[in-house]
Each structure stands twice: as C-alpha cells, then as structure tokens.
N, CA, C, O and the ligand as a Tripos MOL2 file, in Angstrom:
@<TRIPOS>MOLECULE
protein
  309   307    78     0     0
PROTEIN
NO_CHARGES

@<TRIPOS>ATOM
      1 N          -8.9820   -3.8970   33.9060 N.3       1 MET1
      2 CA         -8.0270   -4.2190   32.8490 C.3       1 MET1
      3 C          -8.7590   -5.0120   31.7670 C.2       1 MET1
      4 O          -9.4470   -5.9860   32.0720 O.2       1 MET1
      5 N          -8.6150   -4.6010   30.5060 N.am      2 PRO2
      6 CA         -9.3080   -5.3300   29.4400 C.3       2 PRO2
      7 C          -8.7280   -6.7290   29.2520 C.2       2 PRO2
      8 O          -7.5280   -6.9540   29.4120 O.2       2 PRO2
      9 N          -9.5980   -7.6390   28.9160 N.am      3 VAL3
     10 CA         -9.1750   -9.0210   28.6580 C.3       3 VAL3
     11 C          -8.9410   -9.1780   27.1600 C.2       3 VAL3
     12 O          -9.8290   -8.9000   26.3530 O.2       3 VAL3
     13 N          -7.7620   -9.6160   26.7990 N.am      4 THR4
     14 CA         -7.4320   -9.8450   25.4000 C.3       4 THR4
     15 C          -7.5210  -11.3340   25.1180 C.2       4 THR4
     16 O          -6.9320  -12.1490   25.8290 O.2       4 THR4
     17 N          -8.2500  -11.6760   24.0930 N.am      5 THR5
     18 CA         -8.3500  -13.0840   23.7200 C.3       5 THR5
     19 C          -7.7020  -13.2890   22.3660 C.2       5 THR5
     20 O          -7.7170  -12.4040   21.5090 O.2       5 THR5
     21 N          -7.1420  -14.4540   22.1900 N.am      6 MET6
     22 CA         -6.5120  -14.7940   20.9220 C.3       6 MET6
     23 C          -7.5930  -15.0860   19.8890 C.2       6 MET6
     24 O          -8.4810  -15.9040   20.1330 O.2       6 MET6
     25 N          -7.5240  -14.4180   18.7260 N.am      7 PRO7
     26 CA         -8.5230  -14.7430   17.7080 C.3       7 PRO7
     27 C          -8.3230  -16.1760   17.2270 C.2       7 PRO7
     28 O          -7.1930  -16.6450   17.0900 O.2       7 PRO7
     29 N          -9.4090  -16.8490   16.9800 N.am      8 MET8
     30 CA         -9.3550  -18.2280   16.4930 C.3       8 MET8
     31 C         -10.2130  -18.3470   15.2410 C.2       8 MET8
     32 O         -11.2270  -17.6610   15.1130 O.2       8 MET8
     33 N          -9.8070  -19.2180   14.3140 N.am      9 PRO9
     34 CA        -10.6530  -19.4300   13.1410 C.3       9 PRO9
     35 C         -12.0270  -19.9610   13.5650 C.2       9 PRO9
     36 O         -12.1250  -20.8660   14.3930 O.2       9 PRO9
     37 N         -13.0540  -19.4000   13.0010 N.am     10 ASP10
     38 CA        -14.4100  -19.8740   13.2500 C.3      10 ASP10
     39 C         -15.2740  -19.5070   12.0500 C.2      10 ASP10
     40 O         -14.7550  -19.2660   10.9600 O.2      10 ASP10
     41 N         -16.5980  -19.4650   12.2480 N.am     11 ASP11
     42 CA        -17.4850  -19.1600   11.1350 C.3      11 ASP11
     43 C         -17.3230  -17.7280   10.6300 C.2      11 ASP11
     44 O         -17.6920  -17.4190    9.4970 O.2      11 ASP11
     45 N         -16.7660  -16.8540   11.4760 N.am     12 ASN12
     46 CA        -16.6570  -15.4540   11.1080 C.3      12 ASN12
     47 C         -15.2900  -15.0710   10.5630 C.2      12 ASN12
     48 O         -15.1630  -14.0300    9.9190 O.2      12 ASN12
     49 N         -14.2790  -15.8690   10.7970 N.am     13 ASN13
     50 CA        -12.9640  -15.5790   10.2350 C.3      13 ASN13
     51 C         -12.2330  -16.8860    9.9650 C.2      13 ASN13
     52 O         -12.4950  -17.9140   10.5900 O.2      13 ASN13
     53 N         -11.3070  -16.8120    9.0110 N.am     14 ASP14
     54 CA        -10.5420  -18.0130    8.7060 C.3      14 ASP14
     55 C          -9.1140  -17.8420    9.2240 C.2      14 ASP14
     56 O          -8.7890  -16.8410    9.8630 O.2      14 ASP14
     57 N          -8.2800  -18.8200    8.9440 N.am     15 ALA15
     58 CA         -6.9100  -18.7940    9.4550 C.3      15 ALA15
     59 C          -6.1550  -17.5620    8.9630 C.2      15 ALA15
     60 O          -5.3110  -17.0340    9.6870 O.2      15 ALA15
     61 N          -6.4390  -17.0980    7.7590 N.am     16 TRP16
     62 CA         -5.7450  -15.9110    7.2440 C.3      16 TRP16
     63 C          -6.1250  -14.6780    8.0380 C.2      16 TRP16
     64 O          -5.2840  -13.8080    8.2680 O.2      16 TRP16
     65 N          -7.3840  -14.5860    8.4650 N.am     17 ASP17
     66 CA         -7.8140  -13.4620    9.2950 C.3      17 ASP17
     67 C          -7.0560  -13.4680   10.6220 C.2      17 ASP17
     68 O          -6.6530  -12.4190   11.1250 O.2      17 ASP17
     69 N          -6.8700  -14.6590   11.1770 N.am     18 VAL18
     70 CA         -6.1650  -14.7760   12.4500 C.3      18 VAL18
     71 C          -4.7050  -14.3500   12.2760 C.2      18 VAL18
     72 O          -4.1630  -13.6170   13.1040 O.2      18 VAL18
     73 N          -4.0780  -14.8110   11.2020 N.am     19 LEU19
     74 CA         -2.6930  -14.4210   10.9520 C.3      19 LEU19
     75 C          -2.5890  -12.9090   10.7770 C.2      19 LEU19
     76 O          -1.6470  -12.2940   11.2770 O.2      19 LEU19
     77 N          -3.5380  -12.3090   10.0770 N.am     20 ALA20
     78 CA         -3.5190  -10.8600    9.8720 C.3      20 ALA20
     79 C          -3.6730  -10.1260   11.2010 C.2      20 ALA20
     80 O          -3.0820   -9.0640   11.3960 O.2      20 ALA20
     81 N          -4.4560  -10.6830   12.1040 N.am     21 ALA21
     82 CA         -4.6530  -10.0520   13.4100 C.3      21 ALA21
     83 C          -3.3490   -9.9760   14.1910 C.2      21 ALA21
     84 O          -3.1750   -9.0980   15.0350 O.2      21 ALA21
     85 N          -2.4410  -10.8920   13.9100 N.am     22 PHE22
     86 CA         -1.1430  -10.8980   14.5880 C.3      22 PHE22
     87 C          -0.0690  -10.2020   13.7740 C.2      22 PHE22
     88 O           1.1070  -10.2670   14.1340 O.2      22 PHE22
     89 N          -0.4410   -9.5310   12.6750 N.am     23 ASP23
     90 CA          0.5200   -8.8230   11.8260 C.3      23 ASP23
     91 C           1.5960   -9.7850   11.3210 C.2      23 ASP23
     92 O           2.7800   -9.4530   11.2630 O.2      23 ASP23
     93 N           1.1460  -10.9850   10.9590 N.am     24 THR24
     94 CA          2.0510  -12.0330   10.5170 C.3      24 THR24
     95 C           2.6180  -11.7290    9.1340 C.2      24 THR24
     96 O           1.9110  -11.2390    8.2530 O.2      24 THR24
     97 N           3.8980  -12.0250    8.9580 N.am     25 VAL25
     98 CA          4.5490  -11.9150    7.6530 C.3      25 VAL25
     99 C           4.9590  -13.3270    7.2490 C.2      25 VAL25
    100 O           5.6830  -14.0050    7.9770 O.2      25 VAL25
    101 N           4.4910  -13.7600    6.0840 N.am     26 LEU26
    102 CA          4.8180  -15.0990    5.5980 C.3      26 LEU26
    103 C           5.8800  -15.0210    4.5060 C.2      26 LEU26
    104 O           6.0800  -13.9790    3.8830 O.2      26 LEU26
    105 N           6.5420  -16.1290    4.2940 N.am     27 SER27
    106 CA          7.4660  -16.2250    3.1680 C.3      27 SER27
    107 C           6.7010  -16.0310    1.8700 C.2      27 SER27
    108 O           5.5640  -16.4800    1.7270 O.2      27 SER27
    109 N           7.3400  -15.3570    0.9320 N.am     28 ALA28
    110 CA          6.7300  -15.1850   -0.3920 C.3      28 ALA28
    111 C           6.5350  -16.5310   -1.0770 C.2      28 ALA28
    112 O           5.7650  -16.6350   -2.0320 O.2      28 ALA28
    113 N           7.2270  -17.5650   -0.5950 N.am     29 ASP29
    114 CA          7.1560  -18.8980   -1.1850 C.3      29 ASP29
    115 C           6.1740  -19.8100   -0.4610 C.2      29 ASP29
    116 O           6.0760  -20.9920   -0.7940 O.2      29 ASP29
    117 N           5.4540  -19.2930    0.5090 N.am     30 PHE30
    118 CA          4.5840  -20.1430    1.3250 C.3      30 PHE30
    119 C           3.5850  -20.9270    0.4730 C.2      30 PHE30
    120 O           3.4400  -22.1360    0.6510 O.2      30 PHE30
    121 N           2.9080  -20.2620   -0.4330 N.am     31 ASP31
    122 CA          1.8930  -20.9530   -1.2390 C.3      31 ASP31
    123 C           2.5220  -22.0500   -2.0980 C.2      31 ASP31
    124 O           1.9630  -23.1390   -2.2250 O.2      31 ASP31
    125 N           3.6830  -21.7630   -2.6860 N.am     32 ASP32
    126 CA          4.3450  -22.7710   -3.5210 C.3      32 ASP32
    127 C           4.7690  -23.9750   -2.6880 C.2      32 ASP32
    128 O           4.6880  -25.1130   -3.1500 O.2      32 ASP32
    129 N           5.2180  -23.7270   -1.4670 N.am     33 TYR33
    130 CA          5.6030  -24.8220   -0.5810 C.3      33 TYR33
    131 C           4.3590  -25.6100   -0.1440 C.2      33 TYR33
    132 O           4.3460  -26.8410   -0.1850 O.2      33 TYR33
    133 N           3.3210  -24.8840    0.2720 N.am     34 ALA34
    134 CA          2.1160  -25.5350    0.7940 C.3      34 ALA34
    135 C           1.4140  -26.3690   -0.2690 C.2      34 ALA34
    136 O           0.7260  -27.3360    0.0570 O.2      34 ALA34
    137 N           1.5790  -26.0100   -1.5240 N.am     35 THR35
    138 CA          0.9390  -26.7840   -2.5900 C.3      35 THR35
    139 C           1.8930  -27.8000   -3.2150 C.2      35 THR35
    140 O           1.5480  -28.4560   -4.1990 O.2      35 THR35
    141 N           3.0830  -27.9290   -2.6480 N.am     36 GLY36
    142 CA          4.0080  -28.9540   -3.0920 C.3      36 GLY36
    143 C           4.8290  -28.6080   -4.3160 C.2      36 GLY36
    144 O           5.4800  -29.4840   -4.8870 O.2      36 GLY36
    145 N           4.8140  -27.3600   -4.7310 N.am     37 LEU37
    146 CA          5.5730  -26.9760   -5.9220 C.3      37 LEU37
    147 C           7.0690  -26.8860   -5.6580 C.2      37 LEU37
    148 O           7.8780  -27.1430   -6.5490 O.2      37 LEU37
    149 N           7.4400  -26.5180   -4.4230 N.am     38 ILE38
    150 CA          8.8690  -26.4180   -4.0930 C.3      38 ILE38
    151 C           9.1170  -27.0970   -2.7530 C.2      38 ILE38
    152 O           8.2330  -27.1260   -1.8970 O.2      38 ILE38
    153 N          10.3190  -27.6440   -2.5680 N.am     39 PRO39
    154 CA         10.6410  -28.2660   -1.2850 C.3      39 PRO39
    155 C          10.9780  -27.1950   -0.2410 C.2      39 PRO39
    156 O          11.2440  -26.0400   -0.5750 O.2      39 PRO39
    157 N          10.9600  -27.6040    1.0090 N.am     40 ALA40
    158 CA         11.1750  -26.6740    2.1180 C.3      40 ALA40
    159 C          12.5120  -25.9260    1.9960 C.2      40 ALA40
    160 O          12.6040  -24.7500    2.3490 O.2      40 ALA40
    161 N          13.5480  -26.6180    1.4950 N.am     41 TRP41
    162 CA         14.8640  -25.9770    1.4630 C.3      41 TRP41
    163 C          14.9080  -24.8140    0.4660 C.2      41 TRP41
    164 O          15.8280  -23.9970    0.5100 O.2      41 TRP41
    165 N          13.9240  -24.7360   -0.4250 N.am     42 GLN42
    166 CA         13.8820  -23.6280   -1.3750 C.3      42 GLN42
    167 C          12.9880  -22.4770   -0.9100 C.2      42 GLN42
    168 O          12.9000  -21.4510   -1.5840 O.2      42 GLN42
    169 N          12.3320  -22.6410    0.2290 N.am     43 VAL43
    170 CA         11.4520  -21.5880    0.7360 C.3      43 VAL43
    171 C          12.2950  -20.4690    1.3370 C.2      43 VAL43
    172 O          13.0920  -20.6820    2.2510 O.2      43 VAL43
    173 N          12.0940  -19.2680    0.7940 N.am     44 ARG44
    174 CA         12.8250  -18.1220    1.3380 C.3      44 ARG44
    175 C          12.2870  -17.7690    2.7250 C.2      44 ARG44
    176 O          11.0860  -17.8470    2.9860 O.2      44 ARG44
    177 N          13.1940  -17.3860    3.5880 N.am     45 CYS45
    178 CA         12.8670  -16.9810    4.9550 C.3      45 CYS45
    179 C          11.8870  -15.8070    4.9140 C.2      45 CYS45
    180 O          12.0330  -14.8950    4.1010 O.2      45 CYS45
    181 N          10.8910  -15.8410    5.7960 N.am     46 ALA46
    182 CA          9.9130  -14.7520    5.8620 C.3      46 ALA46
    183 C          10.5640  -13.4500    6.3030 C.2      46 ALA46
    184 O          10.0590  -12.3670    6.0050 O.2      46 ALA46
    185 N          11.6750  -13.5520    7.0050 N.am     47 LEU47
    186 CA         12.3060  -12.3540    7.5540 C.3      47 LEU47
    187 C          13.3760  -11.7890    6.6100 C.2      47 LEU47
    188 O          13.2590  -10.6490    6.1600 O.2      47 LEU47
    189 N          14.3970  -12.5610    6.3130 N.am     48 CYS48
    190 CA         15.4910  -12.0470    5.4730 C.3      48 CYS48
    191 C          15.2250  -12.2680    3.9800 C.2      48 CYS48
    192 O          15.9090  -11.6950    3.1330 O.2      48 CYS48
    193 N          14.2400  -13.0910    3.6690 N.am     49 GLN49
    194 CA         13.8230  -13.3700    2.2980 C.3      49 GLN49
    195 C          14.9140  -14.0640    1.4840 C.2      49 GLN49
    196 O          14.9970  -13.8940    0.2680 O.2      49 GLN49
    197 N          15.7520  -14.8490    2.1720 N.am     50 GLN50
    198 CA         16.8010  -15.6220    1.5180 C.3      50 GLN50
    199 C          16.5800  -17.1120    1.7800 C.2      50 GLN50
    200 O          16.0150  -17.4890    2.8070 O.2      50 GLN50
    201 N          17.0220  -17.9440    0.8630 N.am     51 ALA51
    202 CA         16.9940  -19.3970    1.0530 C.3      51 ALA51
    203 C          18.3870  -19.9280    0.7000 C.2      51 ALA51
    204 O          18.8000  -19.8420   -0.4560 O.2      51 ALA51
    205 N          19.1060  -20.4680    1.6660 N.am     52 PRO52
    206 CA         18.7150  -20.6290    3.0620 C.3      52 PRO52
    207 C          18.7470  -19.2990    3.8160 C.2      52 PRO52
    208 O          19.3080  -18.3090    3.3490 O.2      52 PRO52
    209 N          18.1400  -19.3100    4.9700 N.am     53 CYS53
    210 CA         18.0370  -18.1230    5.8230 C.3      53 CYS53
    211 C          19.4200  -17.5150    6.0920 C.2      53 CYS53
    212 O          20.3940  -18.2140    6.3750 O.2      53 CYS53
    213 N          19.4570  -16.1870    5.9900 N.am     54 GLN54
    214 CA         20.7020  -15.4530    6.2660 C.3      54 GLN54
    215 C          20.4850  -14.4350    7.3850 C.2      54 GLN54
    216 O          21.1950  -13.4320    7.4620 O.2      54 GLN54
    217 N          19.5080  -14.6910    8.2460 N.am     55 CYS55
    218 CA         19.1860  -13.7430    9.3150 C.3      55 CYS55
    219 C          20.3590  -13.5820   10.2790 C.2      55 CYS55
    220 O          21.1240  -14.5180   10.5110 O.2      55 CYS55
    221 N          20.4850  -12.3760   10.8340 N.am     56 PRO56
    222 CA         21.4550  -12.1930   11.9180 C.3      56 PRO56
    223 C          21.0250  -13.0380   13.1240 C.2      56 PRO56
    224 O          19.8790  -13.4840   13.1810 O.2      56 PRO56
    225 N          21.9140  -13.2590   14.0720 N.am     57 PRO57
    226 CA         21.5440  -14.0590   15.2450 C.3      57 PRO57
    227 C          20.2910  -13.5160   15.9390 C.2      57 PRO57
    228 O          20.1110  -12.3080   16.0860 O.2      57 PRO57
    229 N          19.4340  -14.4500   16.3570 N.am     58 PHE58
    230 CA         18.1660  -14.1050   17.0010 C.3      58 PHE58
    231 C          18.3900  -13.1810   18.1870 C.2      58 PHE58
    232 O          19.2480  -13.4290   19.0340 O.2      58 PHE58
    233 N          17.6050  -12.1130   18.2320 N.am     59 GLY59
    234 CA         17.6320  -11.2110   19.3780 C.3      59 GLY59
    235 C          18.6570  -10.1050   19.2970 C.2      59 GLY59
    236 O          18.6490   -9.1960   20.1270 O.2      59 GLY59
    237 N          19.5420  -10.1600   18.3120 N.am     60 THR60
    238 CA         20.5400   -9.0940   18.1850 C.3      60 THR60
    239 C          19.8730   -7.8320   17.6460 C.2      60 THR60
    240 O          18.7840   -7.9040   17.0760 O.2      60 THR60
    241 N          20.5230   -6.6610   17.8220 N.am     61 PRO61
    242 CA         19.9430   -5.4330   17.2750 C.3      61 PRO61
    243 C          19.6790   -5.5300   15.7700 C.2      61 PRO61
    244 O          18.6780   -5.0000   15.2880 O.2      61 PRO61
    245 N          20.5550   -6.1920   15.0300 N.am     62 ALA62
    246 CA         20.3430   -6.3470   13.5860 C.3      62 ALA62
    247 C          19.1000   -7.1940   13.3050 C.2      62 ALA62
    248 O          18.3510   -6.9190   12.3680 O.2      62 ALA62
    249 N          18.8930   -8.2150   14.1190 N.am     63 TYR63
    250 CA         17.7100   -9.0740   13.9540 C.3      63 TYR63
    251 C          16.4360   -8.2710   14.2300 C.2      63 TYR63
    252 O          15.4760   -8.3300   13.4610 O.2      63 TYR63
    253 N          16.4390   -7.5300   15.3250 N.am     64 ILE64
    254 CA         15.2620   -6.7280   15.6810 C.3      64 ILE64
    255 C          14.9960   -5.6830   14.6090 C.2      64 ILE64
    256 O          13.8400   -5.4190   14.2780 O.2      64 ILE64
    257 N          16.0420   -5.0880   14.0660 N.am     65 ALA65
    258 CA         15.8690   -4.0970   13.0000 C.3      65 ALA65
    259 C          15.2380   -4.7380   11.7620 C.2      65 ALA65
    260 O          14.4060   -4.1260   11.0920 O.2      65 ALA65
    261 N          15.6420   -5.9690   11.4700 N.am     66 LEU66
    262 CA         15.0730   -6.6850   10.3280 C.3      66 LEU66
    263 C          13.5900   -6.9810   10.5550 C.2      66 LEU66
    264 O          12.7780   -6.8380    9.6420 O.2      66 LEU66
    265 N          13.2470   -7.3890   11.7600 N.am     67 VAL67
    266 CA         11.8340   -7.6330   12.0990 C.3      67 VAL67
    267 C          11.0310   -6.3470   11.9110 C.2      67 VAL67
    268 O           9.9700   -6.3550   11.2880 O.2      67 VAL67
    269 N          11.5420   -5.2550   12.4510 N.am     68 ASP68
    270 CA         10.8270   -3.9810   12.3280 C.3      68 ASP68
    271 C          10.6780   -3.5780   10.8670 C.2      68 ASP68
    272 O           9.6210   -3.0930   10.4630 O.2      68 ASP68
    273 N          11.7180   -3.7710   10.0770 N.am     69 ALA69
    274 CA         11.6580   -3.4000    8.6610 C.3      69 ALA69
    275 C          10.6140   -4.2240    7.9240 C.2      69 ALA69
    276 O           9.8610   -3.6850    7.1120 O.2      69 ALA69
    277 N          10.5580   -5.5300    8.1980 N.am     70 ARG70
    278 CA          9.5870   -6.3990    7.5130 C.3      70 ARG70
    279 C           8.1520   -6.0710    7.8960 C.2      70 ARG70
    280 O           7.2230   -6.2920    7.1190 O.2      70 ARG70
    281 N           7.9800   -5.5410    9.1040 N.am     71 HIS71
    282 CA          6.6280   -5.1640    9.5530 C.3      71 HIS71
    283 C           6.3380   -3.6960    9.2810 C.2      71 HIS71
    284 O           5.2800   -3.1940    9.6600 O.2      71 HIS71
    285 N           7.2680   -3.0000    8.6270 N.am     72 GLY72
    286 CA          7.0500   -1.6090    8.2810 C.3      72 GLY72
    287 C           7.0070   -0.6790    9.4690 C.2      72 GLY72
    288 O           6.3820    0.3810    9.4250 O.2      72 GLY72
    289 N           7.6800   -1.0870   10.5360 N.am     73 ARG73
    290 CA          7.7040   -0.2620   11.7430 C.3      73 ARG73
    291 C           8.8760    0.6910   11.6810 C.2      73 ARG73
    292 O           9.9190    0.3490   11.1240 O.2      73 ARG73
    293 N           8.7290    1.8820   12.2430 N.am     74 PRO74
    294 CA          9.8760    2.7940   12.3030 C.3      74 PRO74
    295 C          10.9660    2.2010   13.1690 C.2      74 PRO74
    296 O          10.6860    1.4880   14.1330 O.2      74 PRO74
    297 N          12.1830    2.4880   12.8340 N.am     75 ARG75
    298 CA         13.3440    1.9600   13.5480 C.3      75 ARG75
    299 C          13.3410    2.4400   14.9860 C.2      75 ARG75
    300 O          13.1680    3.6270   15.2650 O.2      75 ARG75
    301 N          13.5400    1.4770   15.9090 N.am     76 GLN76
    302 CA         13.6590    1.8170   17.3310 C.3      76 GLN76
    303 C          15.0690    2.3430   17.5680 C.2      76 GLN76
    304 O          16.0270    1.8460   16.9760 O.2      76 GLN76
    305 N          15.1990    3.3430   18.4300 N.am     77 SER77
    306 CA         16.5540    3.8560   18.7100 C.3      77 SER77
    307 C          16.9890    3.4640   20.1030 C.2      77 SER77
    308 O          18.0960    3.8020   20.5220 O.2      77 SER77
    309 ZN         16.2070  -15.3880    7.5080 Zn       78 ZN78
@<TRIPOS>BOND
     1     1     2 1
     2     2     3 1
     3     3     4 2
     4     3     5 am
     5     5     6 1
     6     6     7 1
     7     7     8 2
     8     7     9 am
     9     9    10 1
    10    10    11 1
    11    11    12 2
    12    11    13 am
    13    13    14 1
    14    14    15 1
    15    15    16 2
    16    15    17 am
    17    17    18 1
    18    18    19 1
    19    19    20 2
    20    19    21 am
    21    21    22 1
    22    22    23 1
    23    23    24 2
    24    23    25 am
    25    25    26 1
    26    26    27 1
    27    27    28 2
    28    27    29 am
    29    29    30 1
    30    30    31 1
    31    31    32 2
    32    31    33 am
    33    33    34 1
    34    34    35 1
    35    35    36 2
    36    35    37 am
    37    37    38 1
    38    38    39 1
    39    39    40 2
    40    39    41 am
    41    41    42 1
    42    42    43 1
    43    43    44 2
    44    43    45 am
    45    45    46 1
    46    46    47 1
    47    47    48 2
    48    47    49 am
    49    49    50 1
    50    50    51 1
    51    51    52 2
    52    51    53 am
    53    53    54 1
    54    54    55 1
    55    55    56 2
    56    55    57 am
    57    57    58 1
    58    58    59 1
    59    59    60 2
    60    59    61 am
    61    61    62 1
    62    62    63 1
    63    63    64 2
    64    63    65 am
    65    65    66 1
    66    66    67 1
    67    67    68 2
    68    67    69 am
    69    69    70 1
    70    70    71 1
    71    71    72 2
    72    71    73 am
    73    73    74 1
    74    74    75 1
    75    75    76 2
    76    75    77 am
    77    77    78 1
    78    78    79 1
    79    79    80 2
    80    79    81 am
    81    81    82 1
    82    82    83 1
    83    83    84 2
    84    83    85 am
    85    85    86 1
    86    86    87 1
    87    87    88 2
    88    87    89 am
    89    89    90 1
    90    90    91 1
    91    91    92 2
    92    91    93 am
    93    93    94 1
    94    94    95 1
    95    95    96 2
    96    95    97 am
    97    97    98 1
    98    98    99 1
    99    99   100 2
   100    99   101 am
   101   101   102 1
   102   102   103 1
   103   103   104 2
   104   103   105 am
   105   105   106 1
   106   106   107 1
   107   107   108 2
   108   107   109 am
   109   109   110 1
   110   110   111 1
   111   111   112 2
   112   111   113 am
   113   113   114 1
   114   114   115 1
   115   115   116 2
   116   115   117 am
   117   117   118 1
   118   118   119 1
   119   119   120 2
   120   119   121 am
   121   121   122 1
   122   122   123 1
   123   123   124 2
   124   123   125 am
   125   125   126 1
   126   126   127 1
   127   127   128 2
   128   127   129 am
   129   129   130 1
   130   130   131 1
   131   131   132 2
   132   131   133 am
   133   133   134 1
   134   134   135 1
   135   135   136 2
   136   135   137 am
   137   137   138 1
   138   138   139 1
   139   139   140 2
   140   139   141 am
   141   141   142 1
   142   142   143 1
   143   143   144 2
   144   143   145 am
   145   145   146 1
   146   146   147 1
   147   147   148 2
   148   147   149 am
   149   149   150 1
   150   150   151 1
   151   151   152 2
   152   151   153 am
   153   153   154 1
   154   154   155 1
   155   155   156 2
   156   155   157 am
   157   157   158 1
   158   158   159 1
   159   159   160 2
   160   159   161 am
   161   161   162 1
   162   162   163 1
   163   163   164 2
   164   163   165 am
   165   165   166 1
   166   166   167 1
   167   167   168 2
   168   167   169 am
   169   169   170 1
   170   170   171 1
   171   171   172 2
   172   171   173 am
   173   173   174 1
   174   174   175 1
   175   175   176 2
   176   175   177 am
   177   177   178 1
   178   178   179 1
   179   179   180 2
   180   179   181 am
   181   181   182 1
   182   182   183 1
   183   183   184 2
   184   183   185 am
   185   185   186 1
   186   186   187 1
   187   187   188 2
   188   187   189 am
   189   189   190 1
   190   190   191 1
   191   191   192 2
   192   191   193 am
   193   193   194 1
   194   194   195 1
   195   195   196 2
   196   195   197 am
   197   197   198 1
   198   198   199 1
   199   199   200 2
   200   199   201 am
   201   201   202 1
   202   202   203 1
   203   203   204 2
   204   203   205 am
   205   205   206 1
   206   206   207 1
   207   207   208 2
   208   207   209 am
   209   209   210 1
   210   210   211 1
   211   211   212 2
   212   211   213 am
   213   213   214 1
   214   214   215 1
   215   215   216 2
   216   215   217 am
   217   217   218 1
   218   218   219 1
   219   219   220 2
   220   219   221 am
   221   221   222 1
   222   222   223 1
   223   223   224 2
   224   223   225 am
   225   225   226 1
   226   226   227 1
   227   227   228 2
   228   227   229 am
   229   229   230 1
   230   230   231 1
   231   231   232 2
   232   231   233 am
   233   233   234 1
   234   234   235 1
   235   235   236 2
   236   235   237 am
   237   237   238 1
   238   238   239 1
   239   239   240 2
   240   239   241 am
   241   241   242 1
   242   242   243 1
   243   243   244 2
   244   243   245 am
   245   245   246 1
   246   246   247 1
   247   247   248 2
   248   247   249 am
   249   249   250 1
   250   250   251 1
   251   251   252 2
   252   251   253 am
   253   253   254 1
   254   254   255 1
   255   255   256 2
   256   255   257 am
   257   257   258 1
   258   258   259 1
   259   259   260 2
   260   259   261 am
   261   261   262 1
   262   262   263 1
   263   263   264 2
   264   263   265 am
   265   265   266 1
   266   266   267 1
   267   267   268 2
   268   267   269 am
   269   269   270 1
   270   270   271 1
   271   271   272 2
   272   271   273 am
   273   273   274 1
   274   274   275 1
   275   275   276 2
   276   275   277 am
   277   277   278 1
   278   278   279 1
   279   279   280 2
   280   279   281 am
   281   281   282 1
   282   282   283 1
   283   283   284 2
   284   283   285 am
   285   285   286 1
   286   286   287 1
   287   287   288 2
   288   287   289 am
   289   289   290 1
   290   290   291 1
   291   291   292 2
   292   291   293 am
   293   293   294 1
   294   294   295 1
   295   295   296 2
   296   295   297 am
   297   297   298 1
   298   298   299 1
   299   299   300 2
   300   299   301 am
   301   301   302 1
   302   302   303 1
   303   303   304 2
   304   303   305 am
   305   305   306 1
   306   306   307 1
   307   307   308 2
@<TRIPOS>SUBSTRUCTURE
     1 MET1         2 RESIDUE 1 A MET
     2 PRO2         6 RESIDUE 1 A PRO
     3 VAL3        10 RESIDUE 1 A VAL
     4 THR4        14 RESIDUE 1 A THR
     5 THR5        18 RESIDUE 1 A THR
     6 MET6        22 RESIDUE 1 A MET
     7 PRO7        26 RESIDUE 1 A PRO
     8 MET8        30 RESIDUE 1 A MET
     9 PRO9        34 RESIDUE 1 A PRO
    10 ASP10       38 RESIDUE 1 A ASP
    11 ASP11       42 RESIDUE 1 A ASP
    12 ASN12       46 RESIDUE 1 A ASN
    13 ASN13       50 RESIDUE 1 A ASN
    14 ASP14       54 RESIDUE 1 A ASP
    15 ALA15       58 RESIDUE 1 A ALA
    16 TRP16       62 RESIDUE 1 A TRP
    17 ASP17       66 RESIDUE 1 A ASP
    18 VAL18       70 RESIDUE 1 A VAL
    19 LEU19       74 RESIDUE 1 A LEU
    20 ALA20       78 RESIDUE 1 A ALA
    21 ALA21       82 RESIDUE 1 A ALA
    22 PHE22       86 RESIDUE 1 A PHE
    23 ASP23       90 RESIDUE 1 A ASP
    24 THR24       94 RESIDUE 1 A THR
    25 VAL25       98 RESIDUE 1 A VAL
    26 LEU26      102 RESIDUE 1 A LEU
    27 SER27      106 RESIDUE 1 A SER
    28 ALA28      110 RESIDUE 1 A ALA
    29 ASP29      114 RESIDUE 1 A ASP
    30 PHE30      118 RESIDUE 1 A PHE
    31 ASP31      122 RESIDUE 1 A ASP
    32 ASP32      126 RESIDUE 1 A ASP
    33 TYR33      130 RESIDUE 1 A TYR
    34 ALA34      134 RESIDUE 1 A ALA
    35 THR35      138 RESIDUE 1 A THR
    36 GLY36      142 RESIDUE 1 A GLY
    37 LEU37      146 RESIDUE 1 A LEU
    38 ILE38      150 RESIDUE 1 A ILE
    39 PRO39      154 RESIDUE 1 A PRO
    40 ALA40      158 RESIDUE 1 A ALA
    41 TRP41      162 RESIDUE 1 A TRP
    42 GLN42      166 RESIDUE 1 A GLN
    43 VAL43      170 RESIDUE 1 A VAL
    44 ARG44      174 RESIDUE 1 A ARG
    45 CYS45      178 RESIDUE 1 A CYS
    46 ALA46      182 RESIDUE 1 A ALA
    47 LEU47      186 RESIDUE 1 A LEU
    48 CYS48      190 RESIDUE 1 A CYS
    49 GLN49      194 RESIDUE 1 A GLN
    50 GLN50      198 RESIDUE 1 A GLN
    51 ALA51      202 RESIDUE 1 A ALA
    52 PRO52      206 RESIDUE 1 A PRO
    53 CYS53      210 RESIDUE 1 A CYS
    54 GLN54      214 RESIDUE 1 A GLN
    55 CYS55      218 RESIDUE 1 A CYS
    56 PRO56      222 RESIDUE 1 A PRO
    57 PRO57      226 RESIDUE 1 A PRO
    58 PHE58      230 RESIDUE 1 A PHE
    59 GLY59      234 RESIDUE 1 A GLY
    60 THR60      238 RESIDUE 1 A THR
    61 PRO61      242 RESIDUE 1 A PRO
    62 ALA62      246 RESIDUE 1 A ALA
    63 TYR63      250 RESIDUE 1 A TYR
    64 ILE64      254 RESIDUE 1 A ILE
    65 ALA65      258 RESIDUE 1 A ALA
    66 LEU66      262 RESIDUE 1 A LEU
    67 VAL67      266 RESIDUE 1 A VAL
    68 ASP68      270 RESIDUE 1 A ASP
    69 ALA69      274 RESIDUE 1 A ALA
    70 ARG70      278 RESIDUE 1 A ARG
    71 HIS71      282 RESIDUE 1 A HIS
    72 GLY72      286 RESIDUE 1 A GLY
    73 ARG73      290 RESIDUE 1 A ARG
    74 PRO74      294 RESIDUE 1 A PRO
    75 ARG75      298 RESIDUE 1 A ARG
    76 GLN76      302 RESIDUE 1 A GLN
    77 SER77      306 RESIDUE 1 A SER
    78 ZN78       309 GROUP 0 **** ****
C-alpha cells in the first residue's frame, strides 16, 4: 500500500503550493483580510461567497453540492 504524506512548506514549495495540493478554495477576500484592508465580518465565505455566510447546513446534500460546485466537480447522484 502506498504511503501518502502531507505536503509541507519547505525549500521546494511554499504554503500556497501546499494549499494547491489539497485543492483548497479560498475566499476571494482572503488577501484583503490578511493585509488588514477589511475586517473578518466582511470576508465572503469561500464556499457560498456571501458575507455573512449563507451556506446550507453542514453535511446536507445542498452543502455537498455547493462544495462540489466550488471545486468544479461533477454533481454526485
Ligand atoms: Zn458560506
């Protein structure tokens, strides 16, 4: 069985490379928040892209469909 290791930032990759390895989707407002331009309450959700978050309840079919849509995955049936 192959051993899977979690990528970690090092001399060969940075934190963005690690996030990309996990197919991470960030809020479009992440940079503005991280640089102090906007407060946390104005950061749009990475999933529903609304501020405040308007996501369906965690784990529901609507929530899973939203996750799949944000990651560009075909809809599970
Ligand atoms: Zn949301």
